[in-house]
N, CA, C, O and the ligand as a Tripos MOL2 file, in Angstrom:
@<TRIPOS>MOLECULE
protein
  269   267    68     0     0
PROTEIN
NO_CHARGES

@<TRIPOS>ATOM
      1 N         138.3670   63.7840  217.3900 N.3       1 MET1
      2 CA        137.8200   62.4360  217.5620 C.3       1 MET1
      3 C         136.6860   62.2090  216.5520 C.2       1 MET1
      4 O         135.8570   63.0920  216.3310 O.2       1 MET1
      5 N         136.6600   61.0260  215.9460 N.am      2 SER2
      6 CA        135.5940   60.6900  215.0070 C.3       2 SER2
      7 C         134.3290   60.3000  215.7540 C.2       2 SER2
      8 O         134.3640   59.6720  216.8120 O.2       2 SER2
      9 N         133.2150   60.6960  215.1640 N.am      3 ARG3
     10 CA        131.9300   60.3250  215.7510 C.3       3 ARG3
     11 C         131.0700   59.6280  214.7100 C.2       3 ARG3
     12 O         131.2170   59.8470  213.5080 O.2       3 ARG3
     13 N         130.1650   58.7790  215.2000 N.am      4 CYS4
     14 CA        129.2530   58.0790  214.3120 C.3       4 CYS4
     15 C         128.3980   59.0790  213.5390 C.2       4 CYS4
     16 O         127.8210   60.0030  214.1140 O.2       4 CYS4
     17 N         128.3290   58.8760  212.2280 N.am      5 LEU5
     18 CA        127.5740   59.7740  211.3560 C.3       5 LEU5
     19 C         126.0910   59.7830  211.7160 C.2       5 LEU5
     20 O         125.4040   60.7900  211.5460 O.2       5 LEU5
     21 N         125.6130   58.6540  212.2100 N.am      6 LYS6
     22 CA        124.1780   58.5530  212.4950 C.3       6 LYS6
     23 C         123.7900   58.9920  213.8890 C.2       6 LYS6
     24 O         122.8750   59.7970  214.0580 O.2       6 LYS6
     25 N         124.4890   58.4640  214.9020 N.am      7 CYS7
     26 CA        124.0340   58.7090  216.2680 C.3       7 CYS7
     27 C         124.9690   59.6270  217.0550 C.2       7 CYS7
     28 O         124.6220   60.0530  218.1560 O.2       7 CYS7
     29 N         126.1450   59.9370  216.5120 N.am      8 GLY8
     30 CA        127.0390   60.8770  217.1760 C.3       8 GLY8
     31 C         127.8900   60.2860  218.2800 C.2       8 GLY8
     32 O         128.6190   61.0080  218.9600 O.2       8 GLY8
     33 N         127.8010   58.9640  218.4650 N.am      9 LYS9
     34 CA        128.6120   58.2950  219.4760 C.3       9 LYS9
     35 C         130.0970   58.4070  219.1300 C.2       9 LYS9
     36 O         130.4680   58.3170  217.9600 O.2       9 LYS9
     37 N         130.9440   58.6020  220.1350 N.am     10 ALA10
     38 CA        132.3890   58.6060  219.9130 C.3      10 ALA10
     39 C         132.8210   57.2070  219.4640 C.2      10 ALA10
     40 O         132.3920   56.2060  220.0370 O.2      10 ALA10
     41 N         133.6650   57.1490  218.4450 N.am     11 LEU11
     42 CA        134.0120   55.8610  217.8390 C.3      11 LEU11
     43 C         135.3310   55.3120  218.3420 C.2      11 LEU11
     44 O         136.2580   56.0590  218.6540 O.2      11 LEU11
     45 N         135.3970   53.9910  218.4140 N.am     12 THR12
     46 CA        136.6600   53.3240  218.7100 C.3      12 THR12
     47 C         137.3990   53.0830  217.3920 C.2      12 THR12
     48 O         136.8080   53.1700  216.3150 O.2      12 THR12
     49 N         138.6890   52.7800  217.4870 N.am     13 MET13
     50 CA        139.4720   52.4400  216.2980 C.3      13 MET13
     51 C         138.8820   51.2220  215.5870 C.2      13 MET13
     52 O         138.9100   51.1310  214.3590 O.2      13 MET13
     53 N         138.3510   50.2960  216.3710 N.am     14 ASP14
     54 CA        137.7360   49.0980  215.7900 C.3      14 ASP14
     55 C         136.5330   49.4550  214.9240 C.2      14 ASP14
     56 O         136.3360   48.8890  213.8490 O.2      14 ASP14
     57 N         135.7390   50.3970  215.4050 N.am     15 GLU15
     58 CA        134.5430   50.7890  214.6510 C.3      15 GLU15
     59 C         134.9210   51.5200  213.3620 C.2      15 GLU15
     60 O         134.2820   51.3450  212.3250 O.2      15 GLU15
     61 N         135.9520   52.3270  213.4430 N.am     16 ILE16
     62 CA        136.4540   52.9940  212.2430 C.3      16 ILE16
     63 C         136.9860   51.9420  211.2630 C.2      16 ILE16
     64 O         136.7240   52.0110  210.0620 O.2      16 ILE16
     65 N         137.7320   50.9750  211.7910 N.am     17 GLY17
     66 CA        138.2870   49.9120  210.9520 C.3      17 GLY17
     67 C         137.2160   49.0650  210.2800 C.2      17 GLY17
     68 O         137.3110   48.7480  209.0940 O.2      17 GLY17
     69 N         136.2040   48.7070  211.0460 N.am     18 ILE18
     70 CA        135.1660   47.8300  210.4860 C.3      18 ILE18
     71 C         134.3060   48.5940  209.4800 C.2      18 ILE18
     72 O         133.8030   47.9980  208.5270 O.2      18 ILE18
     73 N         134.1300   49.8930  209.6750 N.am     19 THR19
     74 CA        133.4240   50.6980  208.6610 C.3      19 THR19
     75 C         134.2080   50.6520  207.3570 C.2      19 THR19
     76 O         133.6310   50.4840  206.2830 O.2      19 THR19
     77 N         135.5280   50.8030  207.4560 N.am     20 ARG20
     78 CA        136.3610   50.7480  206.2440 C.3      20 ARG20
     79 C         136.2250   49.4030  205.5560 C.2      20 ARG20
     80 O         136.1370   49.3300  204.3310 O.2      20 ARG20
     81 N         136.2070   48.3320  206.3510 N.am     21 LYS21
     82 CA        136.1140   46.9850  205.7840 C.3      21 LYS21
     83 C         134.7580   46.7210  205.1460 C.2      21 LYS21
     84 O         134.6720   46.1590  204.0540 O.2      21 LYS21
     85 N         133.7040   47.1320  205.8360 N.am     22 LEU22
     86 CA        132.3560   46.7550  205.3940 C.3      22 LEU22
     87 C         131.7520   47.7610  204.4180 C.2      22 LEU22
     88 O         130.9480   47.3910  203.5620 O.2      22 LEU22
     89 N         132.1320   49.0150  204.5430 N.am     23 VAL23
     90 CA        131.5050   50.0470  203.7170 C.3      23 VAL23
     91 C         132.4280   50.4530  202.5810 C.2      23 VAL23
     92 O         132.0870   50.3030  201.4070 O.2      23 VAL23
     93 N         133.5890   50.9640  202.9340 N.am     24 ASN24
     94 CA        134.4660   51.5410  201.9180 C.3      24 ASN24
     95 C         135.8420   51.7440  202.5260 C.2      24 ASN24
     96 O         135.9820   52.3830  203.5680 O.2      24 ASN24
     97 N         136.8450   51.2030  201.8780 N.am     25 ARG25
     98 CA        138.2120   51.2990  202.3560 C.3      25 ARG25
     99 C         138.6370   52.7560  202.5710 C.2      25 ARG25
    100 O         139.3810   53.0600  203.5040 O.2      25 ARG25
    101 N         138.1660   53.6360  201.7190 N.am     26 GLY26
    102 CA        138.5460   55.0370  201.8130 C.3      26 GLY26
    103 C         137.5350   55.9060  202.5470 C.2      26 GLY26
    104 O         137.5180   57.1260  202.3860 O.2      26 GLY26
    105 N         136.6950   55.2680  203.3530 N.am     27 ALA27
    106 CA        135.6420   56.0110  204.0390 C.3      27 ALA27
    107 C         136.2130   57.1250  204.9100 C.2      27 ALA27
    108 O         137.2400   56.9590  205.5680 O.2      27 ALA27
    109 N         135.5310   58.2500  204.8990 N.am     28 THR28
    110 CA        135.9210   59.3470  205.7870 C.3      28 THR28
    111 C         134.8130   59.6260  206.8000 C.2      28 THR28
    112 O         134.9840   60.4230  207.7220 O.2      28 THR28
    113 N         133.6830   58.9610  206.6160 N.am     29 GLU29
    114 CA        132.5960   59.0610  207.5720 C.3      29 GLU29
    115 C         132.3420   57.6630  208.1070 C.2      29 GLU29
    116 O         132.2850   56.6900  207.3540 O.2      29 GLU29
    117 N         132.1920   57.5830  209.4060 N.am     30 PHE30
    118 CA        132.1660   56.2740  210.0480 C.3      30 PHE30
    119 C         130.9150   56.0660  210.8780 C.2      30 PHE30
    120 O         130.2250   57.0120  211.2580 O.2      30 PHE30
    121 N         130.6440   54.7950  211.1470 N.am     31 TYR31
    122 CA        129.4810   54.4290  211.9590 C.3      31 TYR31
    123 C         129.9270   53.5950  213.1480 C.2      31 TYR31
    124 O         130.9120   52.8590  213.0800 O.2      31 TYR31
    125 N         129.1830   53.7250  214.2370 N.am     32 CYS32
    126 CA        129.4290   52.8410  215.3700 C.3      32 CYS32
    127 C         128.8690   51.4600  215.0210 C.2      32 CYS32
    128 O         128.1220   51.3160  214.0540 O.2      32 CYS32
    129 N         129.2310   50.4470  215.8090 N.am     33 LYS33
    130 CA        128.8230   49.0870  215.4330 C.3      33 LYS33
    131 C         127.3170   48.8770  215.5320 C.2      33 LYS33
    132 O         126.7560   48.0560  214.8070 O.2      33 LYS33
    133 N         126.6610   49.6110  216.4240 N.am     34 VAL34
    134 CA        125.1990   49.5050  216.5230 C.3      34 VAL34
    135 C         124.5430   49.9980  215.2320 C.2      34 VAL34
    136 O         123.6440   49.3470  214.7000 O.2      34 VAL34
    137 N         124.9980   51.1520  214.7310 N.am     35 CYS35
    138 CA        124.4310   51.6860  213.4920 C.3      35 CYS35
    139 C         124.8340   50.8290  212.2930 C.2      35 CYS35
    140 O         124.0510   50.6760  211.3560 O.2      35 CYS35
    141 N         126.0430   50.2700  212.3110 N.am     36 LEU36
    142 CA        126.4500   49.3440  211.2390 C.3      36 LEU36
    143 C         125.5400   48.1220  211.2190 C.2      36 LEU36
    144 O         125.0960   47.6870  210.1570 O.2      36 LEU36
    145 N         125.2660   47.5700  212.4040 N.am     37 ALA37
    146 CA        124.3800   46.4000  212.4880 C.3      37 ALA37
    147 C         123.0000   46.7420  211.9270 C.2      37 ALA37
    148 O         122.4010   45.9330  211.2180 O.2      37 ALA37
    149 N         122.4970   47.9280  212.2390 N.am     38 ASN38
    150 CA        121.2110   48.3640  211.6820 C.3      38 ASN38
    151 C         121.2900   48.4630  210.1650 C.2      38 ASN38
    152 O         120.3960   48.0200  209.4440 O.2      38 ASN38
    153 N         122.3690   49.0460  209.7100 N.am     39 GLU39
    154 CA        122.5710   49.2630  208.2770 C.3      39 GLU39
    155 C         122.6000   47.9340  207.5110 C.2      39 GLU39
    156 O         122.0430   47.8170  206.4200 O.2      39 GLU39
    157 N         123.2580   46.9420  208.1090 N.am     40 PHE40
    158 CA        123.3890   45.6440  207.4470 C.3      40 PHE40
    159 C         122.3340   44.6370  207.9160 C.2      40 PHE40
    160 O         122.3720   43.4680  207.5320 O.2      40 PHE40
    161 N         121.4090   45.0870  208.7330 N.am     41 HIS41
    162 CA        120.3300   44.2370  209.2350 C.3      41 HIS41
    163 C         120.8760   42.9600  209.8690 C.2      41 HIS41
    164 O         120.4120   41.8540  209.5920 O.2      41 HIS41
    165 N         121.8680   43.1490  210.7190 N.am     42 CYS42
    166 CA        122.4300   41.9960  211.4250 C.3      42 CYS42
    167 C         122.6000   42.3510  212.9020 C.2      42 CYS42
    168 O         122.3590   43.4850  213.3160 O.2      42 CYS42
    169 N         123.0190   41.3590  213.6830 N.am     43 GLU43
    170 CA        123.2280   41.5600  215.1050 C.3      43 GLU43
    171 C         124.5520   42.2810  215.3550 C.2      43 GLU43
    172 O         125.5170   42.1040  214.6120 O.2      43 GLU43
    173 N         124.5830   43.0990  216.4140 N.am     44 VAL44
    174 CA        125.8290   43.7540  216.8080 C.3      44 VAL44
    175 C         126.9160   42.7020  217.0640 C.2      44 VAL44
    176 O         128.0940   42.9320  216.7910 O.2      44 VAL44
    177 N         126.5010   41.5460  217.5930 N.am     45 ALA45
    178 CA        127.4480   40.4560  217.8710 C.3      45 ALA45
    179 C         128.1890   40.0220  216.6090 C.2      45 ALA45
    180 O         129.3540   39.6310  216.6730 O.2      45 ALA45
    181 N         127.5140   40.0920  215.4650 N.am     46 LEU46
    182 CA        128.1570   39.7210  214.2030 C.3      46 LEU46
    183 C         129.2320   40.7440  213.8310 C.2      46 LEU46
    184 O         130.2960   40.3830  213.3260 O.2      46 LEU46
    185 N         128.9480   42.0030  214.0820 N.am     47 ILE47
    186 CA        129.9540   43.0530  213.8330 C.3      47 ILE47
    187 C         131.1670   42.8100  214.7350 C.2      47 ILE47
    188 O         132.3110   42.9120  214.2940 O.2      47 ILE47
    189 N         130.9010   42.4920  215.9920 N.am     48 ASP48
    190 CA        131.9900   42.1770  216.9280 C.3      48 ASP48
    191 C         132.8090   40.9870  216.4450 C.2      48 ASP48
    192 O         134.0380   40.9890  216.5230 O.2      48 ASP48
    193 N         132.1080   39.9710  215.9450 N.am     49 ALA49
    194 CA        132.7840   38.7700  215.4480 C.3      49 ALA49
    195 C         133.6700   39.1210  214.2540 C.2      49 ALA49
    196 O         134.7810   38.6060  214.1280 O.2      49 ALA49
    197 N         133.1820   39.9860  213.3880 N.am     50 LYS50
    198 CA        133.9550   40.4110  212.2230 C.3      50 LYS50
    199 C         135.2110   41.1780  212.6430 C.2      50 LYS50
    200 O         136.2910   40.9810  212.0860 O.2      50 LYS50
    201 N         135.0470   42.0480  213.6310 N.am     51 ILE51
    202 CA        136.1890   42.8100  214.1400 C.3      51 ILE51
    203 C         137.2580   41.8460  214.6550 C.2      51 ILE51
    204 O         138.4430   41.9900  214.3540 O.2      51 ILE51
    205 N         136.8140   40.8630  215.4380 N.am     52 THR52
    206 CA        137.7370   39.8650  215.9780 C.3      52 THR52
    207 C         138.4250   39.0950  214.8590 C.2      52 THR52
    208 O         139.6320   38.8520  214.8980 O.2      52 THR52
    209 N         137.6290   38.7150  213.8600 N.am     53 GLN53
    210 CA        138.1420   37.9480  212.7270 C.3      53 GLN53
    211 C         139.2160   38.7330  211.9660 C.2      53 GLN53
    212 O         140.2810   38.2010  211.6520 O.2      53 GLN53
    213 N         138.9250   39.9960  211.6760 N.am     54 PHE54
    214 CA        139.8930   40.8130  210.9440 C.3      54 PHE54
    215 C         141.1490   41.0520  211.7700 C.2      54 PHE54
    216 O         142.2600   41.0670  211.2410 O.2      54 PHE54
    217 N         140.9590   41.2380  213.0720 N.am     55 ARG55
    218 CA        142.1120   41.4680  213.9380 C.3      55 ARG55
    219 C         143.0090   40.2330  213.9600 C.2      55 ARG55
    220 O         144.2340   40.3420  213.9030 O.2      55 ARG55
    221 N         142.3860   39.0620  214.0430 N.am     56 GLU56
    222 CA        143.1600   37.8240  214.0810 C.3      56 GLU56
    223 C         143.8730   37.5570  212.7720 C.2      56 GLU56
    224 O         144.9020   36.8820  212.7440 O.2      56 GLU56
    225 N         143.3160   38.0950  211.6670 N.am     57 MET57
    226 CA        143.9870   37.9820  210.3720 C.3      57 MET57
    227 C         145.1650   38.9430  210.2690 C.2      57 MET57
    228 O         145.9180   38.9200  209.2940 O.2      57 MET57
    229 N         145.3140   39.7860  211.2870 N.am     58 GLY58
    230 CA        146.4350   40.7050  211.3130 C.3      58 GLY58
    231 C         146.1990   41.9750  210.5190 C.2      58 GLY58
    232 O         147.1430   42.6690  210.1410 O.2      58 GLY58
    233 N         144.9370   42.2740  210.2690 N.am     59 CYS59
    234 CA        144.6200   43.4810  209.5110 C.3      59 CYS59
    235 C         145.0870   44.7180  210.2660 C.2      59 CYS59
    236 O         144.8220   44.8810  211.4570 O.2      59 CYS59
    237 N         145.7850   45.5780  209.5460 N.am     60 THR60
    238 CA        146.3740   46.7570  210.1800 C.3      60 THR60
    239 C         145.3400   47.8230  210.5450 C.2      60 THR60
    240 O         145.6530   48.7880  211.2430 O.2      60 THR60
    241 N         144.1050   47.6410  210.0660 N.am     61 LEU61
    242 CA        143.0600   48.6090  210.4270 C.3      61 LEU61
    243 C         142.5830   48.4080  211.8620 C.2      61 LEU61
    244 O         141.8670   49.2430  212.4140 O.2      61 LEU61
    245 N         142.9900   47.2900  212.4540 N.am     62 PHE62
    246 CA        142.4860   46.9670  213.7810 C.3      62 PHE62
    247 C         143.6010   46.9480  214.8020 C.2      62 PHE62
    248 O         144.6700   46.3830  214.5680 O.2      62 PHE62
    249 N         143.3440   47.5600  215.9170 N.am     63 VAL63
    250 CA        144.3310   47.5690  216.9880 C.3      63 VAL63
    251 C         144.1400   46.3260  217.8440 C.2      63 VAL63
    252 O         143.0180   45.8620  218.0450 O.2      63 VAL63
    253 N         145.2290   45.8030  218.3350 N.am     64 LYS64
    254 CA        145.1290   44.7360  219.3180 C.3      64 LYS64
    255 C         144.6500   45.3440  220.6210 C.2      64 LYS64
    256 O         145.1020   46.4200  221.0120 O.2      64 LYS64
    257 N         143.7420   44.6660  221.2900 N.am     65 GLU65
    258 CA        143.1880   45.2340  222.5110 C.3      65 GLU65
    259 C         144.2300   45.3480  223.6070 C.2      65 GLU65
    260 O         144.3870   46.4080  224.2130 O.2      65 GLU65
    261 N         144.9200   44.2910  223.8560 N.am     66 ARG66
    262 CA        146.0540   44.3470  224.7760 C.3      66 ARG66
    263 C         146.9600   43.1580  224.4980 C.2      66 ARG66
    264 O         146.5250   42.1120  224.0180 O.2      66 ARG66
    265 N         148.2080   43.3510  224.8100 N.am     67 ASN67
    266 CA        149.1580   42.2650  224.5960 C.3      67 ASN67
    267 C         149.4710   41.5820  225.9150 C.2      67 ASN67
    268 O         150.2570   40.6350  225.9490 O.2      67 ASN67
    269 ZN        125.9080   55.1180  215.6970 Zn       68 ZN68
@<TRIPOS>BOND
     1     1     2 1
     2     2     3 1
     3     3     4 2
     4     3     5 am
     5     5     6 1
     6     6     7 1
     7     7     8 2
     8     7     9 am
     9     9    10 1
    10    10    11 1
    11    11    12 2
    12    11    13 am
    13    13    14 1
    14    14    15 1
    15    15    16 2
    16    15    17 am
    17    17    18 1
    18    18    19 1
    19    19    20 2
    20    19    21 am
    21    21    22 1
    22    22    23 1
    23    23    24 2
    24    23    25 am
    25    25    26 1
    26    26    27 1
    27    27    28 2
    28    27    29 am
    29    29    30 1
    30    30    31 1
    31    31    32 2
    32    31    33 am
    33    33    34 1
    34    34    35 1
    35    35    36 2
    36    35    37 am
    37    37    38 1
    38    38    39 1
    39    39    40 2
    40    39    41 am
    41    41    42 1
    42    42    43 1
    43    43    44 2
    44    43    45 am
    45    45    46 1
    46    46    47 1
    47    47    48 2
    48    47    49 am
    49    49    50 1
    50    50    51 1
    51    51    52 2
    52    51    53 am
    53    53    54 1
    54    54    55 1
    55    55    56 2
    56    55    57 am
    57    57    58 1
    58    58    59 1
    59    59    60 2
    60    59    61 am
    61    61    62 1
    62    62    63 1
    63    63    64 2
    64    63    65 am
    65    65    66 1
    66    66    67 1
    67    67    68 2
    68    67    69 am
    69    69    70 1
    70    70    71 1
    71    71    72 2
    72    71    73 am
    73    73    74 1
    74    74    75 1
    75    75    76 2
    76    75    77 am
    77    77    78 1
    78    78    79 1
    79    79    80 2
    80    79    81 am
    81    81    82 1
    82    82    83 1
    83    83    84 2
    84    83    85 am
    85    85    86 1
    86    86    87 1
    87    87    88 2
    88    87    89 am
    89    89    90 1
    90    90    91 1
    91    91    92 2
    92    91    93 am
    93    93    94 1
    94    94    95 1
    95    95    96 2
    96    95    97 am
    97    97    98 1
    98    98    99 1
    99    99   100 2
   100    99   101 am
   101   101   102 1
   102   102   103 1
   103   103   104 2
   104   103   105 am
   105   105   106 1
   106   106   107 1
   107   107   108 2
   108   107   109 am
   109   109   110 1
   110   110   111 1
   111   111   112 2
   112   111   113 am
   113   113   114 1
   114   114   115 1
   115   115   116 2
   116   115   117 am
   117   117   118 1
   118   118   119 1
   119   119   120 2
   120   119   121 am
   121   121   122 1
   122   122   123 1
   123   123   124 2
   124   123   125 am
   125   125   126 1
   126   126   127 1
   127   127   128 2
   128   127   129 am
   129   129   130 1
   130   130   131 1
   131   131   132 2
   132   131   133 am
   133   133   134 1
   134   134   135 1
   135   135   136 2
   136   135   137 am
   137   137   138 1
   138   138   139 1
   139   139   140 2
   140   139   141 am
   141   141   142 1
   142   142   143 1
   143   143   144 2
   144   143   145 am
   145   145   146 1
   146   146   147 1
   147   147   148 2
   148   147   149 am
   149   149   150 1
   150   150   151 1
   151   151   152 2
   152   151   153 am
   153   153   154 1
   154   154   155 1
   155   155   156 2
   156   155   157 am
   157   157   158 1
   158   158   159 1
   159   159   160 2
   160   159   161 am
   161   161   162 1
   162   162   163 1
   163   163   164 2
   164   163   165 am
   165   165   166 1
   166   166   167 1
   167   167   168 2
   168   167   169 am
   169   169   170 1
   170   170   171 1
   171   171   172 2
   172   171   173 am
   173   173   174 1
   174   174   175 1
   175   175   176 2
   176   175   177 am
   177   177   178 1
   178   178   179 1
   179   179   180 2
   180   179   181 am
   181   181   182 1
   182   182   183 1
   183   183   184 2
   184   183   185 am
   185   185   186 1
   186   186   187 1
   187   187   188 2
   188   187   189 am
   189   189   190 1
   190   190   191 1
   191   191   192 2
   192   191   193 am
   193   193   194 1
   194   194   195 1
   195   195   196 2
   196   195   197 am
   197   197   198 1
   198   198   199 1
   199   199   200 2
   200   199   201 am
   201   201   202 1
   202   202   203 1
   203   203   204 2
   204   203   205 am
   205   205   206 1
   206   206   207 1
   207   207   208 2
   208   207   209 am
   209   209   210 1
   210   210   211 1
   211   211   212 2
   212   211   213 am
   213   213   214 1
   214   214   215 1
   215   215   216 2
   216   215   217 am
   217   217   218 1
   218   218   219 1
   219   219   220 2
   220   219   221 am
   221   221   222 1
   222   222   223 1
   223   223   224 2
   224   223   225 am
   225   225   226 1
   226   226   227 1
   227   227   228 2
   228   227   229 am
   229   229   230 1
   230   230   231 1
   231   231   232 2
   232   231   233 am
   233   233   234 1
   234   234   235 1
   235   235   236 2
   236   235   237 am
   237   237   238 1
   238   238   239 1
   239   239   240 2
   240   239   241 am
   241   241   242 1
   242   242   243 1
   243   243   244 2
   244   243   245 am
   245   245   246 1
   246   246   247 1
   247   247   248 2
   248   247   249 am
   249   249   250 1
   250   250   251 1
   251   251   252 2
   252   251   253 am
   253   253   254 1
   254   254   255 1
   255   255   256 2
   256   255   257 am
   257   257   258 1
   258   258   259 1
   259   259   260 2
   260   259   261 am
   261   261   262 1
   262   262   263 1
   263   263   264 2
   264   263   265 am
   265   265   266 1
   266   266   267 1
   267   267   268 2
@<TRIPOS>SUBSTRUCTURE
     1 MET1         2 RESIDUE 1 A MET
     2 SER2         6 RESIDUE 1 A SER
     3 ARG3        10 RESIDUE 1 A ARG
     4 CYS4        14 RESIDUE 1 A CYS
     5 LEU5        18 RESIDUE 1 A LEU
     6 LYS6        22 RESIDUE 1 A LYS
     7 CYS7        26 RESIDUE 1 A CYS
     8 GLY8        30 RESIDUE 1 A GLY
     9 LYS9        34 RESIDUE 1 A LYS
    10 ALA10       38 RESIDUE 1 A ALA
    11 LEU11       42 RESIDUE 1 A LEU
    12 THR12       46 RESIDUE 1 A THR
    13 MET13       50 RESIDUE 1 A MET
    14 ASP14       54 RESIDUE 1 A ASP
    15 GLU15       58 RESIDUE 1 A GLU
    16 ILE16       62 RESIDUE 1 A ILE
    17 GLY17       66 RESIDUE 1 A GLY
    18 ILE18       70 RESIDUE 1 A ILE
    19 THR19       74 RESIDUE 1 A THR
    20 ARG20       78 RESIDUE 1 A ARG
    21 LYS21       82 RESIDUE 1 A LYS
    22 LEU22       86 RESIDUE 1 A LEU
    23 VAL23       90 RESIDUE 1 A VAL
    24 ASN24       94 RESIDUE 1 A ASN
    25 ARG25       98 RESIDUE 1 A ARG
    26 GLY26      102 RESIDUE 1 A GLY
    27 ALA27      106 RESIDUE 1 A ALA
    28 THR28      110 RESIDUE 1 A THR
    29 GLU29      114 RESIDUE 1 A GLU
    30 PHE30      118 RESIDUE 1 A PHE
    31 TYR31      122 RESIDUE 1 A TYR
    32 CYS32      126 RESIDUE 1 A CYS
    33 LYS33      130 RESIDUE 1 A LYS
    34 VAL34      134 RESIDUE 1 A VAL
    35 CYS35      138 RESIDUE 1 A CYS
    36 LEU36      142 RESIDUE 1 A LEU
    37 ALA37      146 RESIDUE 1 A ALA
    38 ASN38      150 RESIDUE 1 A ASN
    39 GLU39      154 RESIDUE 1 A GLU
    40 PHE40      158 RESIDUE 1 A PHE
    41 HIS41      162 RESIDUE 1 A HIS
    42 CYS42      166 RESIDUE 1 A CYS
    43 GLU43      170 RESIDUE 1 A GLU
    44 VAL44      174 RESIDUE 1 A VAL
    45 ALA45      178 RESIDUE 1 A ALA
    46 LEU46      182 RESIDUE 1 A LEU
    47 ILE47      186 RESIDUE 1 A ILE
    48 ASP48      190 RESIDUE 1 A ASP
    49 ALA49      194 RESIDUE 1 A ALA
    50 LYS50      198 RESIDUE 1 A LYS
    51 ILE51      202 RESIDUE 1 A ILE
    52 THR52      206 RESIDUE 1 A THR
    53 GLN53      210 RESIDUE 1 A GLN
    54 PHE54      214 RESIDUE 1 A PHE
    55 ARG55      218 RESIDUE 1 A ARG
    56 GLU56      222 RESIDUE 1 A GLU
    57 MET57      226 RESIDUE 1 A MET
    58 GLY58      230 RESIDUE 1 A GLY
    59 CYS59      234 RESIDUE 1 A CYS
    60 THR60      238 RESIDUE 1 A THR
    61 LEU61      242 RESIDUE 1 A LEU
    62 PHE62      246 RESIDUE 1 A PHE
    63 VAL63      250 RESIDUE 1 A VAL
    64 LYS64      254 RESIDUE 1 A LYS
    65 GLU65      258 RESIDUE 1 A GLU
    66 ARG66      262 RESIDUE 1 A ARG
    67 ASN67      266 RESIDUE 1 A ASN
    68 ZN68       269 GROUP 0 **** ****
């Protein structure tokens, strides 16, 4: 299981996906959304909004929550 590089929190697929989108497509080290928000000096809600946005665009890095 992947863990956040900064805080060690277990990561969701969404967090891994959004790290790839925001940091580096080929990233092998990932951050949870709280640490990403800190890194980008934005609200966690914005990270959530981005995840939703990418998922709705059909990005394969993001899993659908439920059908
Ligand atoms: Zn973290």
